[in-house]
Phi, psi and omega in degrees: 000138176272160179235142185221163171233155176229133177255147161271165184287000181268357179292134182287147186305313181301319181288322178300316179298316181294316182294321183289325175295316178299316183294318179296318178295333181278350178110002174287140185243353178227145173226123181247157177229138169302141176244082180220090197286346178269314180293324182223169180298154177306132190273336188290323172300324178293320177298314180300319178299312183292329176301324182287348181247013176225169183240324186237343187295137175275149181230152175181167177279143179226080003230162171267186184208166183279355190256339186288320187235150169305142189293325177291324178293317178299314181296322178296319177298312183295315180295323179294317179293323177297319182293312186286343178264359183073037177084027182252045183222140175212174176230145161265142187225135176223188180282341185105112181244263183297330183295329182248327182292332178294342176264004182081013179264162181266147175299161181287146171293158184295331176298325178288322175301315181295317180294318178302316179303312182295314184292313183293317177300318180296314182296316180297325179291333182112007179276163176276140181217146174243135180209158173054223183259018177291123182285343181238151176297154178248137176207135179269116179291344184263358184298149186246010180086014182294131178267098185289117175289136179235115176255131188253128176285133186205152168226309186285163184303317182289322177293320177295322176298316178298315180301317182291325184279325187236348184268162173268350178190172177233141178254119180250113185274068181191146182250023180265117186303316183296319178293318179299320178295315181301311183285317180298320179297324178295318179297315180295322179296322179296318178295318179296320178296332178275001177086017181272151170278112185261012184296332179258009182293133184260142176234114181258131167257117182250126182194158173290153173232152178212120179261122181129211186304125184294321180298317176297320179296319178298316180297324183282337187242009182301334180297333190292310178299332176292320177295317176298319182300331178296320176290318182298324178300323176297319180294315180297320179298324184275320189247347188080195185239009187250006180283140182287341180268009175237115184297134177297330179295342178269338186251332187292329188289347182263010185298333179259012180292135185250349180160191180202136181256106183291339176290344177245030185302126177067024182237152184288345179262016172299133185287351185253066180241358189296333184278355183275121179263165178298322180298322179293318178299313179301323182288315189275334181255178176240105189233168172104196181283170187304317182295330177289324175296313182300316181297317181290321179294324175297322178293321176297317179298317178296335178278359177106359181290132180254347178213131171256122185247113182275120169288102193268067182209034180248004184104165178057032188299315180297319180294318181297315178299315181297315179299318179294317181293323184271326193237344188243303182303324179304337177292344178250357184249356184281000000 
């Protein structure tokens, strides 16, 4: 299993450089950034900066969307970062949540996510592509044939189907092994049904981690199930709660949810946290002493997860990286 970290755009440059160097030395192999340009600073200059202070670590947005940028501009950005990093760039892709909803706009339909995947991969590779209302085909004369990996964020059946059919991986924003298996298996089944070889398909579990006192960890990560609940609410609105392909453990906990404040997206001072119980935090996050982390990560791996991605913004970031590097990651590197 690979290990990753994710930054929000409020981390200061000096600290980001120090943390990413520490993480690479500790054995983390991926670094992701939130891509929400209004709530936080633009993430791609920060990725470029961090690439210059690492040697092997992969970088990408977790996640970008088809609506924020013109597709040729997005592909040019992605291809340029892949080139200057020596092939250390990939993207996570979703419909668009905080990046577009904070402006009062709607997320992209899944058909648009699928088309964006095809067009951007083609342009970065150097192929000609036609999209949108462009009257002429687009092609980058400087492209080098890079095969851009695209991992798609998903919860609902149709999004999982899209991830399995066109993605190189799926991003599951939850740290509960049973839910990850349920959702990951659906994505892989969709790819297999489409005739794809899924042996290299990646499944990421993204969640906060906290090493040490569980009560402190719960207080620091209570924001996370509320952020997940915002996505789950969309699923419940569209599909209801009785479908067999949607785990009840993913939908039942939001029954007392009253709303969500996007200006406080992913933050502990979001006013809509009252419905989050300690059991839900324990389930969705990775908390406790080192042996508890190892046990849960082993369970995630057994559920098919190939990468654990720590949302590194709950406090104690240096300690968490150090604990993982010294006491946890070695269990997967020996």
